[in-house]
N, C-alpha and C positions, 0 to 999 in steps of 0.2 A: 536736907538729907545728910546724915553724918557718915562720912566715908573715911576709912583709915588711910593715913599716909604712912607708907611702909619704909620710907627712907628719908634722909636729911637733905637730899639734893633739892635744887630749885625745880619749879614746875617747867621751866624752859632752860635748856643748857645755854652756856655762854656762847656756844657756836651758833645755835639758833638765834639767840639774841643779837649777836653782832651781824649775822647775815641779814636779819630783818632790818636792822638799822642801816646797813649798807644799801639795801634796796630802797628804803625810805628816802635816803639822801643821795641816791644815785652815785654811790661811792664805789671805787674799785675794791673788790672783795678779796683781800689777802688774809682773811681770818680763818675761815673753815678750810680743812685740809682735803679739798677735792680738786683734781686737775680740771682745767677748762679747755684742754686740747683733745684732739681725736684719739681714740684707742687704735691699736694696730688693726688694719683692715682685715687681716687674717682671722682675728678674733670674731669679727662680725660674720665672716663667711663660715667659720666653724660653728657659730651659734645657729645660723640658718641651717647648716648641714645637720646639726643635732635634731632640729625639729623635723626636717625632711626624712631623717633616718628613724623617726618615730620614737625619739627619746622624750616622750611627752607624758609618761605616767610615772608613778613613784619610782625613784631610784632605791637601791638597797639602803638600809639604815646607815651603814658605815660609809657608803659612798659608791659611786660608779667604779666597777672593777678596773676599767682602763685607767681612770684617774688615780686610783690607789696604786696600781702598778707603776705608772709614770712618776708618781710622787716618791715611790721607793727608789727608783733609778735617779731622780733628781737629787734626793738627799744623800744617796750613796756617793754621788759625784763630789759632794762636799764633805764626805767622810762622816756622815750621820747614818749609822747602820739602823735600818728599820725593817720590820716585816709588816704584812697587812694587818696583823693583830694590833699594831701600834698606831694605826692611822684611822681617824674619824673625820669625815668631811662635815663642816658646820655651816649654817647660814650666817656667816660673818664672824669676826673675831670677838666682838662685844658679846654676842650670844655665847660663844665658846667660853669666855671668861666667867660669865654668869653660871653656865651649866657646870663648869669645872668646880666652882664654889659650891653649887647645889649638891654636887655628888660627894663632897667630902666634909662639909662643915655642919655642925648641929647648933641649936639655939645656945647662945652664950659663948661660943668659941671665939677666940681672938684671931684676927688676921692682920698681919703687919703690912703696912703700906708705906712705901718710900715716896716722899713727896719733895718736889712737885710731881703730881701724878695725873694721869688721864681721868676725866671726871666720872666715868662710869664705874670705877672700881668700888668706891664707897657705897653707892646705892645698891650695887650687886651684893656686897657683903651684908648690908643691913636687911635687904629683902629676903636673904636666906637665913636670917636670925643671928648673924655674926656681929662682932664688935670690931670696928677698925682701930688699929693702934698705929700711930703715925711716927715715922722716923724721918727726919729731914736729911736730904742730901746736902753736901757742903756747897760753897759758893761756885765751885767748878762742876757741880752736879755729879760728884763722885760720892761713893758710899763710905760712911764711917762704920766699919765693921764692929768696932767697940760699941757704938750706939745701938747697932742692930742686935748684937749679942745681949745687951742689957734690956732690950725691949721684949725679949723672949721670956714667957712665963709658962707655968704648967697648963695654962688655958690656950696657949698658942697652937693653932691648928694648921695655919697656912701663912705663907709669905707671897706677896705679889711683887714680881720683878719686871722691869720694862727695859729691854735692850734690843736694838737701839731705842733710845729714850725719847719720849714725847713729853715736854716740849723742846728739850735741849739738843737732841741728836747725839748725845753721848753714848758710846758703845762700851759694854762691859768687856774687860780683857779676860784672857784665859786665867790669869792670876786671880782676878776677882771671883770667878766661878770656883776656883780652888779654895779660896778663903771662905766662901759661902758653904761649900761642901764640908769643910772642917767644923763649921758652926752647927750644921744640920746632922752631922754624923751621930749615929746612935739615938736619933730622935725619930718620931713619926710625923714630923711637920711636913706638910705638902707644899711644894714649890709650884706656883702658877706663874709661868714665864711668858709675858707678852712680847713677842718677837716679830711684830707685823712689818717692820722695816728691814727685815733680814737681808734682802737683796739690793738695798739702797745704801751702801756704805762707800765713803769717798776717800780720796787721797791714799789709796792702797791700804786703808784700814781693813783689818780682818774681822769677819763676823764669827762669833762663837755662840752656839746655842747651848742652853742647859742640857740639851739632849746629846751634845758632844761629850759631856762629862760622864765617865763610867759609873759613878755613884749617883749623881744627881738624877740621871735619866730614870732611875728606879723609883724616884719619889716626886716626879714632876709632870706637869702638863706644859708642853711647849706649844704656843698658839700662834698661828700664822694667818695672813690675809692675802687672798688673791687680788682683792681690791687695791691694796697698796702695791703688790708685786707688779701687776699689769696695768695699773692706773685706771681701774674701772670700778670705782667705789660703789656705784649703784647696783652692781651685780650681787653684792652682799653674800660672798662665798669665802670661806676660809677652811682651815683644817687644823687638827689637833694631833700632836704626837704624845703618846703616853705609854707607860708600861702596859702589859696585858691586863694586869689587875686593875690599874687606874682607868684603862680604856673601857673595861667592863663596867666599872662604876659610873663613868661618864655616860655610856650608852644606856644604862639603866634609867637615867633621867632624860636623856636626849630623845628616847623613843616615845616619851609621853609629852614632849614639847613640840618639836617640829617633825619628828620621826625621820624625815629625809630632807634633801636639799634640791633646789631647782635642777631638774634632770637635763634639759638641753644645755644649760650653762656648764654643768659638770662635764658633759661630752666636749664642749668647746674648750674648756680649760685643760682637759686631758690632752687634746690634740695640740693645743698651743705649747704645752710643756715640751713637746717633741721638737719644736723649732725655736724655743725661747733662747735668746742670747743674753746671758746674765751680764757679761762684760759690756756689751753695747748699751744695755739698760742702765748700768751704773754710769757709763760715760755720758749718756744723755742727761741724766739727772744731776750729775756733778756739774755739767755745763750750765744747767739752769741755776744751780746754787751760785756758781761763780759769776754768771751774768747778773744776777740780782745784786751780789756784793759789789761788783764793779759799778753798777748803775747808782748805788746809794752811797758810794764812797765820799762824795762831796756834801752829803747831808749831815746835819749836826748830831746824828746818832753815834753811839759808841759801840764798836764791835769788840766784845771780850774774847770770843773764840768762835771760829768757823764751825758750823754744824758738821759733825763727823758722819752723819747719816740722816735719812728721812726726808721729809717735805718742808722742814721749818728752820727758820733762823731767828734766834733771840737777839734783840738789840736794846741797849740801854738808852733812855731818853733824858737822863738827868741834865744834860746840857741844854735841853729845850724847855723843860717845864718842871715845876715842883708839885704838879698834880699827882694824885694817886694813879697807879697804872690803869685802874678801871676808868677813872674820870678822863685820863689822857686818851685812852682808846676811844671813848665816846666822842671827846673833843676832836680827835683826829678824823674820825669818821664824818662828823657833822661839818667841820670847817675845811679840812684838807681833802676830804672826799676819798680817804683811804681807810679801809677797815682792817683792824688787827685784833689779836686776842691778848688781853692783859695776863701776865704770867701769874698774878695772884689767883686767877681762876683755877689754877692747878694745886692750890693749897686749901686745906679744910677750913682754915680760919680766915681765908681771903686776905692774907697779909700783903701789904703793899711791897712791891719788889723794885719799882722804878724801871721795869722792863716790859716789853711787849714782844709777841711772837708773830712773825710774818711767814706766810706760806709762799714759797718760791716755785711750787709745782704748777706753774702757769705758762701760758704762751708769752713770748717775748713782748708782743704788743701790749699785753696786760701789765707786765712789769713796767714797761716804758710809760704807759699812761699813769700808773701809780706814782712813779718817780716824778713825772711831769707835774702832777698835782701837788706832791710834797714840796718840790722846788719852788712852785709858785706861792706856797703858803708859809713855809718855814724860813 
């Protein structure tokens, strides 16, 4: 049977591949970005309460009104002014990125992607008939705005930005957003801003959303993930901030895809936003990052820069091996029993980087076991 392949991505993502390899070799899995610790017990209780209160049928298309209201308050506390017309709840951030693209691009439109980038971006562009145009970040994962400017053509319809960045944890500054605004001024280019690690910023680094910017907010989708915020990736719920015009365009597509999102989960998330402590959340995750860095300090990896945000830390392995990063990641999984992600997986040409990405959003005993395995082998 001849079936069309609608994107250039692999049949199995690198995350699925490395997790399967970890399972095969009984390795500690520091590859895929999911926590292995318990979620807050209050979230479990709120979820049960949601079903008991009969939030078991379709929620409104844009989202549970209580969740929308609490998201407005949450964002206003961090100086992001939004109304209910600006918010749409989505079944995860990956879905939201796909749907945002589907709502604005047509066949042949170009979409600029800054790489290294999360692996769902390019397939989402291609499945919607677009053409990805790649602009590489520099060695410190910062943007060359000159290179970005040169990549824009009359066919450019959108740009995908990711801050805080996966895989590096780099955060865009207020000045970065201003430079982007100057480039996009007087254009109809849509900004799709992946901001799923927004509440996981470390060392007093400040998070800036595209929606903070008075001009960019009129031509952007800012996309967020409760899975990352609250460490419950399996719930697959996120939300989108967009202007009223772009929200209507997004919902025009959304209503014919999922239409609405898990109703009891929306209730639970709404209630949890009322008690959520952002500072405590940051402290917990920064401690996990620092614990990981302390434990690996005697290993022969090279740390170039601490992750500023997110779940992941990139390390250079050039003192250990001259293998490609993909081969090194496989070798490390099979021999040292620790699974990582090669950073080449975040580039369209799979170029060797000499670096791998570790997930530190794990229990301390998981990190200790991984380090024990690495010390025994390296």
